[in-house]
C-alpha positions as CSV (number, residue, x, y, z in Angstrom):
1,V,1.2,14.5,-27.4
2,E,2.5,12.2,-30.0
3,G,3.6,12.8,-33.6
4,A,5.9,12.0,-36.5
5,V,9.1,13.9,-37.2
6,N,9.6,12.0,-40.4
7,D,9.1,8.4,-41.8
8,N,11.7,7.0,-39.3
9,W,11.2,9.1,-36.1
10,T,8.3,9.9,-33.7
11,Y,8.1,12.1,-30.7
12,T,6.1,11.7,-27.4
13,G,5.6,14.3,-24.8
14,M,3.4,14.6,-21.7
15,L,2.7,17.5,-19.4
16,E,1.4,17.1,-15.8
17,N,-0.6,19.7,-14.0
18,N,-0.5,19.6,-10.2
19,H,-2.9,21.6,-8.1
20,N,-2.2,21.8,-4.3
21,I,-5.5,22.4,-2.5
22,D,-3.9,22.2,1.0
23,V,-1.9,25.4,1.1
24,G,-2.9,28.4,-0.9
25,G,-4.0,26.5,-3.9
26,S,-0.7,26.6,-5.7
27,E,-0.6,25.1,-9.2
28,S,2.3,23.9,-11.4
29,V,2.7,22.4,-14.8
30,G,5.7,20.2,-15.6
31,L,7.1,18.1,-18.4
32,V,6.8,14.5,-17.4
33,R,7.9,12.7,-20.6
34,A,9.6,13.9,-23.7
35,Y,11.4,11.4,-26.0
36,F,12.0,10.4,-29.6
37,D,11.8,6.9,-31.0
38,G,13.3,6.0,-34.3
39,R,15.9,4.1,-36.3
40,L,19.5,4.7,-37.1
41,G,20.4,2.2,-39.7
42,G,19.5,-1.2,-38.1
43,L,19.4,0.2,-34.6
44,K,16.1,1.0,-32.9
45,V,16.7,4.1,-30.7
46,R,14.9,5.9,-27.9
47,A,16.4,9.2,-26.6
48,G,15.0,11.7,-24.1
49,H,13.1,11.7,-20.7
50,W,10.9,8.7,-19.9
51,N,10.0,6.1,-17.3
52,E,12.1,2.9,-17.7
53,F,10.8,-0.3,-16.3
54,F,13.4,-3.0,-16.4
55,I,13.2,-6.7,-15.2
56,N,9.7,-6.2,-13.7
57,D,11.1,-3.3,-11.6
58,T,13.5,-5.6,-9.8
59,I,16.4,-3.5,-11.1
60,L,14.8,-0.3,-12.4
61,D,11.5,1.5,-12.4
62,D,12.2,5.1,-12.6
63,M,12.3,8.3,-14.6
64,I,15.5,8.6,-16.6
65,D,17.2,11.0,-19.1
66,G,19.1,8.8,-21.5
67,V,19.6,6.9,-24.8
68,Q,18.6,3.3,-25.4
69,A,19.5,1.4,-28.5
70,S,18.7,-2.2,-29.6
71,Y,19.5,-4.4,-32.6
72,D,17.4,-7.4,-33.6
73,F,19.3,-10.3,-35.2
74,K,17.3,-13.2,-36.6
75,T,17.6,-15.3,-33.5
76,F,18.5,-12.8,-30.7
77,K,18.4,-9.2,-29.7
78,V,21.1,-7.0,-28.1
79,F,20.5,-3.7,-26.4
80,G,22.2,-1.0,-24.4
81,L,21.1,1.9,-22.3
82,A,23.1,4.9,-20.9
83,A,21.2,7.3,-18.6
84,K,21.1,9.4,-15.5
85,W,18.2,9.6,-13.1
86,A,15.8,12.3,-14.1
87,K,14.8,15.4,-12.2
88,D,11.2,16.7,-12.2
89,A,10.1,20.2,-13.2
90,Y,11.1,21.5,-9.8
91,G,14.7,20.3,-10.0
92,D,14.2,17.4,-7.6
93,F,14.9,13.8,-8.4
94,V,11.6,12.0,-9.4
95,H,12.2,8.8,-7.4
96,D,11.4,9.3,-3.7
97,A,11.0,5.8,-2.3
98,N,10.8,5.1,1.4
99,N,9.5,8.5,2.3
100,G,12.5,10.4,1.2
101,L,15.2,8.0,2.5
102,F,16.5,7.1,-0.9
103,G,18.0,9.5,-3.5
104,Y,20.5,10.2,-6.2
105,Q,23.2,12.8,-6.7
106,D,23.8,14.7,-10.0
107,D,26.8,12.5,-10.9
108,A,24.9,9.2,-10.6
109,R,24.7,7.3,-13.9
110,L,23.4,3.9,-15.0
111,Y,24.3,1.6,-17.8
112,I,22.6,-1.5,-18.9
113,L,23.7,-4.1,-21.5
114,G,21.7,-7.1,-22.4
115,A,21.0,-9.9,-24.8
116,S,17.9,-12.0,-25.3
117,T,16.6,-14.8,-27.4
118,K,13.5,-16.9,-27.7
119,I,13.6,-20.7,-27.9
120,K,10.1,-22.0,-28.7
121,A,7.9,-20.7,-25.9
122,V,10.8,-19.7,-23.6
123,D,12.3,-16.2,-23.5
124,L,15.9,-16.1,-22.2
125,A,18.0,-13.0,-21.3
126,F,21.2,-12.0,-19.7
127,N,21.7,-8.5,-18.4
128,Y,24.5,-6.4,-16.9
129,F,23.5,-3.3,-14.9
130,K,26.2,-0.8,-13.7
131,T,25.8,2.4,-11.7
132,T,28.4,5.0,-11.0
133,G,28.4,8.1,-8.7
134,Q,26.5,8.8,-5.5
135,F,23.2,7.1,-5.0
136,G,21.5,5.3,-2.1
137,F,19.9,6.0,1.2
138,Y,20.4,9.3,2.9
139,D,22.1,9.5,6.3
140,V,23.9,6.2,6.0
141,P,27.5,5.2,6.5
142,E,29.7,6.1,3.5
143,T,30.4,2.4,3.0
144,Y,27.0,2.0,1.5
145,T,26.8,5.2,-0.7
146,G,28.7,6.3,-3.7
147,L,29.9,2.9,-4.6
148,K,29.9,1.5,-8.1
149,R,27.4,-1.3,-8.5
150,N,27.6,-4.2,-10.9
151,I,24.5,-6.3,-11.0
152,Y,24.1,-9.3,-13.3
153,S,20.9,-11.2,-14.1
154,V,19.8,-14.3,-16.0
155,N,16.1,-14.4,-16.8
156,G,13.8,-17.0,-18.2
157,D,10.1,-16.7,-19.0
158,W,8.0,-19.6,-20.2
159,A,4.6,-18.7,-21.5
160,I,2.5,-21.8,-20.9
161,D,-0.5,-20.2,-22.5
162,K,-1.8,-16.6,-22.9
163,N,-2.9,-16.4,-19.3
164,F,-0.2,-18.2,-17.4
165,A,3.6,-18.0,-17.4
166,L,6.5,-19.2,-15.2
167,T,9.3,-16.7,-14.6
168,Y,12.8,-17.3,-13.3
169,R,15.2,-14.5,-12.2
170,Y,18.7,-15.1,-10.9
171,M,20.6,-12.0,-9.9
172,W,24.0,-11.5,-8.3
173,T,26.4,-8.6,-7.6
174,D,30.0,-8.0,-6.6
175,D,29.0,-5.8,-3.7
176,R,26.3,-5.1,-1.1
177,V,23.7,-3.1,-2.9
178,C,21.2,-2.2,-0.2
179,Y,21.3,-0.6,3.2
180,D,18.8,-1.5,5.9
181,P,18.2,1.6,8.0
182,L,16.5,-0.5,10.7
183,T,19.5,-2.7,11.3
184,G,22.2,-0.3,10.1
185,K,23.8,-3.1,7.9
186,G,24.3,-3.7,4.2
187,V,22.4,-6.4,2.6
188,G,22.5,-8.0,-0.9
């Protein structure tokens, strides 16, 4: 469902119907996306519940509840995002990677700041990604959960033609960001 609120704002919503044919044929309907897009002065704003895909999912590919704002200058763009990981219609966190080994707690938040520019055929960007609160793998040493994460990235994309591009990503952090349940050690 999409529509216009006024000349500056639009809304998007999506319902999802799940029918479980395995056990008793239970059925449920849940709100999958619900957000507004618009402008506040020169800022382009999105607010609500949506799937955010950031840096080709290297940093983030998840459902979030949040606010995103960006401003386009003539030669570059700046943006920011403040959010928390979203829950589904059943009250569970949407992201369930690694067969339930990974999850978030209610206090987990994420913040992203970035700037980008285009120089001829090359797109350049710098991003700062920060998380707070409890998130990470379940049943792991406390050392690897509940830590604040600061991740930085420098990105370059060179579109050689419409079918071929070279991409460069360099990311670094001030802490170990991953836990390998097979070795029991932090990586990253």
